[in-house]
C-alpha positions in Angstrom: -3.5 0.2 -2.0 -0.8 2.3 -3.7 -0.2 4.6 -6.6 -3.7 6.0 -7.0 -2.4 9.1 -8.9 -5.7 11.0 -8.6 -7.0 12.9 -10.5 -4.4 12.3 -13.2 -5.0 8.6 -13.8 -8.6 8.4 -12.7 -11.3 10.7 -11.5 -12.0 8.7 -8.3 -11.1 5.5 -6.5 -13.0 2.5 -8.0 -16.3 1.7 -6.4 -15.2 -1.9 -5.8 -12.3 -0.6 -3.6 -14.5 2.0 -1.9 -17.0 -0.8 -1.0 -14.2 -2.6 1.0 -13.4 0.4 3.3 -16.3 -0.2 5.8 -15.1 -3.7 6.3 -11.4 -2.9 6.9 -10.0 -2.3 10.3 -6.9 -0.7 8.8 -6.4 0.9 5.4 -2.9 1.2 4.0 -1.8 3.5 1.2 1.8 3.2 0.0 2.2 6.6 -1.7 1.7 8.5 -4.9 -1.7 9.9 -3.9 -1.0 13.0 -6.0 -4.0 14.9 -4.5 -4.8 15.8 -0.9 -8.5 15.1 -1.6 -7.8 11.3 -1.7 -6.0 11.6 1.7 -8.9 13.5 3.1 -11.4 11.0 1.8 -9.6 8.0 3.2 -9.0 9.7 6.6 -12.7 10.3 6.7 -13.8 6.8 5.7 -11.1 4.5 7.2 -11.2 3.4 10.8 -7.4 3.6 10.8 -5.3 4.9 7.9 -1.6 4.2 7.5 -0.1 6.1 4.7 3.2 7.5 3.3 4.1 9.9 0.6 5.5 8.9 -2.8 7.8 10.4 -5.3 4.9 12.1 -7.1 3.5 13.7 -4.0 4.0 17.4 -3.5 4.6 19.6 -0.4 1.0 19.4 0.9 1.0 15.6 1.1 4.6 15.5 2.4 3.6 17.9 5.2 0.9 15.4 6.3 2.5 12.0 5.7 5.8 10.3 6.6 8.2 8.8 4.1 8.2 5.6 6.1 5.4 4.5 8.5 5.9 1.9 11.2 3.0 0.5 13.4 2.4 -2.4 15.6 -1.0 -4.1 15.1 -1.8 -6.7 17.7 1.8 -7.8 17.8 2.4 -7.6 14.0 5.1 -5.0 13.1 4.0 -3.4 9.8 5.9 -0.9 7.8 4.9 1.1 4.7 7.2 2.8 2.3 6.7 4.0 -1.3 10.0 3.0 -3.0 12.2 -0.1 -2.4 14.4 0.1 -5.5 14.9 -2.4 -8.3 13.2 -5.8 -8.2 16.6 -7.5 -8.3 17.9 -7.7 -4.8 14.7 -6.3 -3.2 14.4 -9.1 -0.6 17.9 -8.7 0.6 17.8 -4.8 0.7 14.5 -4.7 2.5 15.5 -7.4 5.1 18.6 -5.3 5.8 16.8 -1.9 6.0 13.8 -3.1 8.0 15.0 -5.9 10.3 12.4 -4.9 12.9 9.3 -5.5 10.6 7.2 -8.5 10.0 5.5 -7.0 6.9 6.5 -4.2 4.5 3.9 -2.7 2.1 5.4 -0.8 -0.7 4.4 0.8 -4.1 6.0 2.7 -6.9 6.3 0.0 -9.5 2.5 -0.6 -9.9 3.4 -4.3 -10.1 1.8 -6.6 -7.6 4.3 -8.4 -5.4 4.1 -10.9 -2.6 7.3 -12.6 -1.4 9.0 -13.4 1.9 12.6 -12.8 2.6 15.0 -15.3 4.1 14.6 -13.5 7.4 10.8 -13.9 7.3 9.9 -10.3 6.2 6.8 -10.4 4.0 7.0 -7.9 1.1 3.7 -6.8 -0.4 2.9 -4.4 -3.3 -0.8 -4.1 -4.1 -0.2 -2.7 -7.5 -2.5 0.2 -8.5 -6.3 0.5 -8.5 -6.2 3.3 -11.0 -3.0 3.1 -13.1 -2.2 -0.4 -14.2 0.6 0.7 -16.5 1.9 -2.5 -18.1 -0.1 -4.8 -15.9 -3.2 -6.6 -17.2 -5.4 -5.3 -14.4 -5.9 -2.6 -11.9 -5.4 -4.2 -8.5 -5.4 -3.8 -4.7 -4.8 -6.2 -1.8 -6.6 -7.2 1.3 -5.1 -9.1 4.2 -6.3 -10.9 7.3 -4.4 -11.0 10.5 -4.7 -13.5 13.3 -2.7 -13.7 16.5 -0.2 -11.1 15.3 0.5 -12.6 11.9 -0.9 -12.4 8.4 -3.0 -15.5 7.7 -4.4 -14.5 4.3 -3.4 -12.0 1.6 -5.6 -11.6 -1.5 -4.8 -9.7 -4.7 -8.0 -8.3 -6.1 -8.6 -7.3 -9.7 -10.7 -4.2 -10.3 -13.7 -5.4 -12.3 -14.5 -3.0 -15.1 -17.9 -1.5 -15.5 
């Protein structure tokens, strides 16, 4: 997930997203939390949480989160960052900046994104579960990993009601 902007854009994370947490081995948040309560909640509920701060996150979140996170998950080199710049040229820029990664999760635009660079770096933006901006739906992503690689990535729409 990314760009939750709580409590400015919503009062809480959607129940559909919260229901996924017990099934996830790893929860990723690509920044713009806005409040520390959401970080506290996810730290409490997630088995493993990987998060970064975004441009809307203040000193309290920046003190607890890195700008860029890098982890190895069973051989998969995963990175998380909030901003990657403009859509035009994103694949090239990210491949140059993160040559050591297999997957980079990013946020900021609130626009879902799933591409693979010429070097094989997979770029994923889950959109936002709480602030769809100009998108037709609130969204988040889930991914399955097998033998050190992503085998399935699913973009989920938040169902209203």
